[in-house]
N, C-alpha and C positions, 0 to 999 in steps of 0.2 A: 504493500500500500504506500501511496505517496505520503510525504511528510516525514518528520524526524522524531525519533524516540517515542512514537505513539504505538501502543500495544495493539495486537489483534485482540478481539473481544475475549476469546477463550484464554489467552495468556493473561490478560488483565484480571479476569475473574479468578484465575488460578493463583495469581499473586495476592489478591485480596483474601482468598481462602487461607493461604499460608500465613498471612498477617494475622488473621483471626486465630489460627492455631497457635501462634507464638504469643498471643496476648489474651488468654482465656479469662483473665481477671478483669479485662476491660471491654472485650468485644464478644458478641454472640452473633450467630448467623442463622438465617432461615431462608428456605427456598419456597416461594409461593407459586402455585400453578392455577391456571383457569383455561377454559375452552368454550367455544361457541360456534355451532354450525360447522364443525370439522376443522376449525382453526384453533390452535393451542398456543399458549405463551407461558413462560415462567420468568420469575424475577428473583434475584438475590437481594435480600434485605439484611443490612449489617446494623447492629445496635451497639452504640457506645454508651456505657454506664460506668462512671468513675467510681461510684460506691455501690456495692452489691450486698448490703447487709439485710438480713431478713429476721424479723422478730414477730411476735404474735399478739401484741397489744393492738386492739382495734379502735382506739380513740382517734377521732377524725377532726380535723380543723379545716376551715376554709380561709384561704388567703385572698383578700380582695386587692386587685392590682389597681393602683391609681396611675393612669397613663401620664399625667402631668409630672409625676415624680419618677418616671422611668423605672418601672418594675420594682418600686419599693413596696414591701409588704406592709399594708396599713391596718388591716383589720382581720381578726380571726374569731372563729366560733369554736369553742371547745369547753370542756369541763373547767369551771373556774375562770374562764376568760370572757370578758365582756365585749360584745361587738360594738365597734365604733366606726363611723364612716365620715371622712372629711369631705366637704363639698368639692366637687370637681370644678375647676375654673373654666372648663370648656362647655360642659353640659350639666344638667341637673342629675348627677349620679352616673354610674357606669352601667352598661348593658349587663344583664344577668350572666351572659356566657363568658364574660371576662373574669373568670374565677379559676383558681387553681386548687383542686382537691389534694390535700397532702395527708398521708397517714403518719401520725405521731406514734412512734413505737418506743415507749418508755420515756424516761426523764431526760431527753436530749434537748439541746438548744434548738429553738425554733428555726434559726437560720439554716442549720444543717439539714432540716427536713424539707425545705423548699426545693421542688424540682420543676424545671421548665422542659418541655419536650420540643425539640427542634427536628423537623422532618425535611430532608433535602433529597431532591431527585435530579439525576443527571442522565443525559443520553435519551431524552424523550424523542428527539429527532435523530434518525440514524446517521446523518452526514456530519453531525456536530461532535466529532471524536474528542476534541479538546476537553469537553465537559466531563467525560468519564475519566480522563487523565487527572483532572482536578479532584475528582472523588477519591482516587487512589492516593493522591498527595495529602489530602485532608486526613484520611485514615492513618497515614504514617505520622502526621503531626500529632494526632490525638493519642497515639499509642507509643511511639518511639521517640517522642520529644525532639523531633527535628526543629531546628531553630527557625523562628519567624522574625523577619526584620521588624525592629521597633517594638517588640513584645517581650515583656519580662515573663519568663517561664513560671516563676512562682505565683505571680498574680493570675496568669493563665490557668494554672492548676486549681486555684481557688474558685475561679469561675466554673471550671469543669465539674466541680463537686456539686453544683446546683443544676446540672444539665443531664438530660438523656437525649442522645442524638441518634436519629434513625436515618440511614443513608441507603438509597437505591442507586447503585453505581451505573447500571445500564437499564433504564426503564424499557427501552425498545430494542431488545436483544435481536429479535427477528429482522427488524429494519436495519440494524447495524450489520447483520450478516449480508444483507442485500448490498450495502455499501461496500463491504469488504470483497464482495464478488464482482465489483466493477461498476455498480450503479451509484456513482459517487455524488450525484445530485439529489438522491432520494432522501426525503425526510419522513416518509410514511412507514407504517408497520408492515408486517409480512404479507398482508393482503391489501395494501394500498390505501389505508385510512390514516389520516393525520390524527394522532392521539391527542393533540392539543386543540382539536375541534370536536371531540367525541363526548364532551361532558354536557350536562343538561341545561346550564344557564344560557339562554338565547341560542340554543342549538339549532343548526340547520339554516340559519339566515345567511344569505349570500350577498356579498357586495358586488358592485358593477364589474370590478376587476377580478372576480372569483376565478381561480385556476384550480380545477379538480386534481391536477397532478400535485399541487402544493397543499390543498386544503380540503380534501375529501372528508366530510364529517362522519361517514359511515351511514348505515341504514337507520339508525336510531341512537339516542343517547345511550352510552355505555354498551354499544353493540360489540366493542372490542375487548377481548380478555385482558389486555394490558390496562385499559381504563377501569375495568371491573376490579382488578387487583388493587389499583391505586385508590379507588373509592373505598374499598374495604379496609385498606391500611389506614386511610385517613380517619375512618370511623373508629377503628380499634385503638389507634395511637392518640387521637384527640390532641394534635399538636397545638402549641401556642405560636410557633413560628414555622412557616413553610417557605422553602426556597426552591423554585424551579429554575435550574441552571441551563442556559442556552448559549449559543454563539451565533454571530452574524452581524453584530454591532456592539457598541459599548454603552450599556444603559442599565439603570436600576429602576425597575418598574414596580408599581403597586396597582391594586385594582383601580379602575376597571379596564378590561380589554375590549368589551363589546360596546362601550360608549366612551366619549372623550372627556369624561369627568372622573373625579375621585369621590369616594364616599364622604358623607358629612360626619361631623362630630369628632370626639376626642380620639378614637382609634385611628382615624385618618390623619389627624395632626401628628400623632406619634409615629406612624409609619413614614410619613414624609420626613420627619425630623431624623429618624434613624437612617434613612437613605441619604439625606443630605450630609449627615455626619460621616458615613462610610465614604461617600463621594469626595468630601473635602479632605479627609485624613489619608485616604489611600489613592485617590485618582486626581488630586489637585483640581477638583471640580470639572473634570473633563467629560464625565458621563452625563447622558440624558437622565433626568429624574422626573418622575410623575406617573400618571396613569399610562398603561400600555396603549390604550386606544387614543389617548391625547398626544402622546409623545412620539410614537413609532411611525406615524403617518398613515396608518390604516386601522380599521376596526377588525377585531377577531372575535368570532362567536363560538360558544361552546368550549371555552378554555378551562383548564384546571384551576387556575388562580381565581377566576370569578366564581366558580362553584365552591371552592374552599372558603371564600369569604362570605358569599351570600347564603349558601345552603349549609355547609359544614360548620360555619361560624368560627373559623380559625381567626384569631385576633389580628395576626400580622402575616398575610401571605404575600410573597414577593416573587418577581421574575428577574433574575440576573442575566443580562446579556454580556458575556465576559470577553468576547473577542470578535473582531470583524475587520476584514481588509476591504475598505471601500474602493480601492483602486483595482481590485481583482476583476477580471473579465467575468461577465455573467456565464460564460461557458466554462469557467474554471471554478466550479463549485467548491472543490476541496480547499483551494487557497482562500476563497471568500469566507469560509467558516473555520479554518484551522491554520495555525502557523506552519510554514513549510521549511523554515531553517531553524537550526538548533538554538541559535542565540535568541531569536524571537520567541521560540517555544519556551525556553528556560526562563527568560525574563518575564514573559506573560504569566507563566504558571506560578512563579514566585509572587508576582504582584497580585494575582488573583487570589492566591491562598491567603495573603495578608488581608485582603478585603473581605473574603468569604468565610473565614473561620469565625467561630462564635465570639471571640474576643471583641470583634468589631461591633457586634450587636449589643453586648452587655457592658462593656467598659464605657464609662466608669459607674454604671448603674447598679451593679450587684456587689 
């Protein structure tokens, strides 16, 4: 395959499996399968959990997140604890779904009990190979303490104590195989459906410039096994942060994709603030920031991010566009979506890792 230092899909997954085997105290791995009308798909899911202690005390508290205070735990309900809620400066209180259920197991400090779930998906489009390379690099950072420019490892470790991170390294494995077989412009899955148009929010709507080779939404919402798997994972994980990683340009997007506006209220204010912080600290304000539909130049219907925000009620769903060569010919799809020389590849991967790892989201808020 063209490009430098980019793995074949089987090799990349084998390396991830070996990494999991070397780090059983931090990583676990599951393979999820689904099929529909003769078409099957499977997905590797890697879970990072810094602390794996299990106890049997069932007392439960609720941590209420105040978005204005950047993930500060403000109120809790438990035995002997009085619930308090400070007025939100943006709206009259927070939506009910912005709560984190935490199991207190014995007389431990409240701060050590807080867990945020971060769900990251890579390789939703087959031709965007660089995204899965980033997934591999992130897993190395999380487990083998590879250095990150500008990040103190001790503070990074403290942040990791509060996180559970779910990673899907190659969401569209069948589509990736098509690319590796020579169809380097293909973004669709193994039977020609765009997985980022197969979700239910505003599904099936076609713009004037609709291209079925690029955007086939499938026969119905969730007709594709890959989308079915991701929907079930989102339901079972209940993430607080979702990041869908793509390539093709350099941008940091929040909802919505199917219209050129962002949501109203405090959650939207926080999402934009987080993205602007990441953009300023890591990209010197060079990335587009805003709604996918408003910033990218076209509307997209039936996307994962819009479903996770509107239906699954994920507080902060993002789309990161991590690389793009605007000078590449439209006939050179590989170069348009992936670095083709080693220096560019290594520099981009390092820079992207710095911006995409969880430290950028939570520092200095946790």
